[in-house]
C-alpha positions in Angstrom: -7.3 57.2 -17.8 -4.9 59.7 -16.1 -6.8 62.9 -16.9 -10.4 63.5 -18.0 -9.8 63.9 -21.7 -11.6 66.7 -23.5 -12.8 68.5 -20.4 -9.2 68.8 -19.2 -8.0 70.0 -22.6 -10.6 72.8 -22.7 -9.8 73.7 -19.1 -6.1 73.8 -19.8 -6.4 76.1 -22.7 -7.8 78.8 -20.5 -5.6 78.0 -17.4 -2.3 78.4 -19.3 -3.1 82.1 -19.7 -4.4 82.8 -16.2 -2.1 80.5 -14.1 0.4 83.3 -13.3 -2.3 85.2 -11.6 -3.8 82.2 -9.8 -3.8 81.9 -6.1 -2.5 78.4 -6.7 1.1 79.4 -7.3 4.3 77.9 -6.0 6.2 79.1 -2.9 9.5 78.3 -1.4 9.7 75.7 1.5 12.2 73.3 3.0 11.4 69.7 3.8 12.2 69.0 7.4 13.0 65.3 6.7 15.5 65.8 3.9 16.7 69.4 4.4 16.0 69.9 0.7 14.5 73.3 -0.1 11.9 73.3 -2.9 9.6 75.6 -4.9 6.2 74.0 -4.7 2.6 73.9 -3.5 0.4 72.1 -1.0 -3.2 71.5 -1.8 -5.1 72.2 1.4 -8.1 70.1 0.3 -6.4 67.0 -1.1 -3.5 67.2 1.2 -1.1 66.7 -1.7 2.3 68.4 -1.7 4.6 68.8 -4.7 8.0 70.4 -4.7 10.7 70.9 -7.4 14.3 72.0 -7.3 16.6 72.5 -10.3 20.3 72.8 -10.7 21.7 76.4 -10.9 21.1 78.2 -14.2 24.1 78.7 -16.4 25.2 82.2 -17.3 24.6 81.6 -21.0 21.3 82.1 -22.9 20.4 78.4 -22.8 20.2 76.6 -19.4 21.9 73.3 -19.4 19.9 71.4 -16.8 18.6 68.1 -17.8 17.4 66.9 -14.4 15.6 68.0 -11.3 14.8 66.8 -7.8 11.2 66.6 -6.8 8.9 65.2 -4.1 5.3 64.1 -4.3 3.4 63.6 -1.0 -0.2 62.3 -0.7 -2.5 60.5 1.7 -1.7 56.8 1.9 -5.4 56.1 1.6 -5.5 57.1 -2.0 -5.7 54.4 -4.6 -3.0 56.2 -6.6 -1.7 59.7 -7.1 -0.3 61.2 -10.3 1.8 64.2 -11.4 2.1 65.8 -14.8 5.3 67.9 -15.4 3.7 69.3 -18.6 0.4 70.2 -17.1 -1.6 67.8 -19.2 -1.8 64.1 -19.9 -0.9 63.8 -23.6 2.7 64.1 -24.6 3.8 64.9 -21.1 6.2 63.4 -18.5 3.9 61.7 -16.0 4.5 60.1 -12.6 2.3 57.6 -10.7 2.6 56.6 -7.1 0.8 54.2 -4.7 1.7 52.1 -1.6 2.2 48.4 -1.6 2.9 46.5 1.7 5.0 49.3 3.1 6.8 50.0 -0.2 6.5 53.1 -2.3 5.6 52.2 -5.9 6.7 55.1 -8.1 7.7 55.5 -11.7 7.5 57.6 -14.9 4.8 57.2 -17.6 3.8 58.7 -20.9 0.9 58.7 -23.3 0.3 60.1 -26.8 -3.4 60.6 -26.0 -6.1 60.4 -23.4 -5.6 56.7 -22.8 -4.0 54.5 -20.2 -0.4 55.9 -19.8 2.4 53.3 -19.9 5.8 53.1 -18.3 8.3 55.5 -20.0 11.9 54.5 -20.6 13.5 58.0 -21.0 14.1 59.2 -17.4 16.4 57.7 -14.9 14.8 57.8 -11.4 16.6 57.5 -8.1 14.5 57.5 -5.0 16.0 59.5 -2.2 16.3 58.4 1.4 13.3 60.3 2.7 11.0 58.3 0.5 8.5 56.6 2.8 5.0 55.3 3.5 3.2 55.2 6.8 -0.3 54.9 8.1 -1.3 58.4 6.9 1.0 59.5 4.0 3.1 58.3 1.1 6.1 60.2 -0.1 8.3 59.8 -3.2 11.4 62.0 -3.0 13.4 61.5 -6.2 16.1 62.7 -8.5 14.9 62.6 -12.1 17.7 62.6 -14.8 17.0 63.1 -18.5 13.8 64.7 -17.4 13.6 68.3 -18.6 12.7 67.2 -22.1 10.5 64.3 -23.2 8.7 63.0 -26.2 6.3 65.7 -27.3 7.4 68.4 -24.9 9.7 69.9 -22.4 9.7 71.7 -19.0 8.9 75.3 -19.5 8.6 74.7 -23.2 12.3 74.7 -23.3 12.8 77.8 -21.1 14.0 76.6 -17.7 13.8 80.2 -16.4 10.2 80.5 -17.5 6.8 79.2 -16.3 5.3 75.8 -16.1 1.8 74.6 -15.2 2.0 71.4 -13.2 -1.1 69.2 -12.8 -1.8 66.5 -10.2 -4.5 63.9 -9.9 -5.6 61.2 -7.5 -8.1 58.3 -7.2 -9.1 58.6 -3.6 -10.6 55.1 -3.1 -9.8 52.7 -6.0 -6.5 50.8 -5.9 -4.6 50.0 -9.0 -5.2 46.7 -10.7 -2.0 45.1 -9.3 -0.3 47.1 -6.6 2.8 45.0 -6.7 3.5 45.9 -10.3 4.9 49.3 -11.0 3.5 49.0 -14.6 0.0 48.2 -13.4 -3.1 49.6 -15.0 -5.5 51.8 -13.0 -8.9 53.4 -13.2 -9.4 57.1 -14.1 -8.7 59.7 -11.4 -11.6 61.4 -9.5 -9.6 64.3 -8.2 -7.6 66.9 -10.2 -6.0 70.3 -9.7 -3.0 72.4 -10.8 -0.5 75.1 -9.8 1.8 77.4 -11.5 5.6 77.0 -11.0 8.0 79.9 -11.7 11.0 77.9 -12.9 13.4 80.8 -12.3 12.6 80.5 -8.6 13.2 76.7 -8.5 17.0 76.8 -9.3 19.2 76.3 -6.3 23.0 76.6 -5.7 22.6 73.8 -3.2 21.4 71.4 -5.8 24.5 69.2 -6.0 24.9 69.0 -2.3 21.3 67.5 -2.2 22.4 64.6 -4.4 25.7 63.9 -2.6 28.2 66.6 -3.4 30.3 67.4 -6.4 30.0 70.3 -8.9 28.7 68.5 -12.0 26.1 65.9 -12.9 25.6 63.9 -16.1 22.8 61.7 -17.3 24.9 58.6 -16.5 25.7 59.6 -12.9 22.8 57.9 -11.1 24.0 57.1 -7.6 23.1 59.2 -4.7 25.5 57.2 -2.4 29.3 57.3 -2.2 31.4 54.7 -3.9 29.5 51.5 -5.0 26.9 51.5 -2.2 23.4 52.7 -2.8 21.4 54.5 -0.1 18.2 53.0 1.4 15.3 53.5 -1.1 17.7 54.2 -4.0 17.8 52.2 -7.2 20.1 49.2 -7.1 19.2 47.2 -10.2 17.0 46.6 -13.2 17.3 46.4 -17.0 20.2 48.6 -18.3 21.0 49.8 -14.7 24.7 50.7 -14.5 24.8 52.2 -11.0 25.6 50.6 -7.6 24.0 47.2 -6.8 25.1 46.9 -3.2 22.8 48.5 -0.6 23.7 50.4 2.5 23.7 48.5 5.8 20.2 47.7 7.0 18.7 47.4 3.5 18.7 44.8 0.7 18.2 45.1 -3.0 14.7 43.9 -4.0 13.3 43.6 -7.5 10.2 45.6 -8.1 10.0 44.5 -11.8 12.3 43.8 -14.7 13.3 47.5 -15.0 13.7 48.5 -11.4 15.1 47.2 -8.1 15.2 49.2 -4.9 17.1 49.2 -1.6 14.6 48.3 1.0 
């Protein structure tokens, strides 16, 4: 399982009310590899970093963002690492990540209850060029489109200038069942924590420069590279993929599974 069922539900009910006052709250930082500036948090014990940046808020009463950029960094020794954008397991947009032979295995998941979460088809994920794995750390830097609402919930409960509790988990020694399969099952986590994200602080006027320029973005605009060439670590194929299928020089398009191919 992703989170520890009833114990986590009871904990979450209390934490939702105290998270704004918690020491574990987000701060601004810039990633030296990508130059992207995030609102996020680094866990000093687990050595996990999570950062989120959103498009600029609209001037109207209802923000129009349907996407965000985020990064998840964790020790490469972990069997797997997970992130919940809704702060809980059930009815939340989840992400899982683990290394496999020098590749970053990363993708969205969802579950209606406290059972094994399965791959989720709603979001469109594009891994950004600073995605990497080495002998010490694994990092997924990604653009997530169609990601501010999901089945059973939404970021900030629909208020993208509000507050969101984010949860993160890890299994620090047990690999997933099949590391080569992005849809692999895995054992329950043995590490878990959370932090509070003030969404109003996560919006950035630089957002569209981070994804390659321009002034607008839509759910069908999935390429982070110019023209018809995808950057290294970007998506280049898979079921229903309509973006670029040619990879930048020095990388080739490799199938991870039926739904996702990546420039490696």
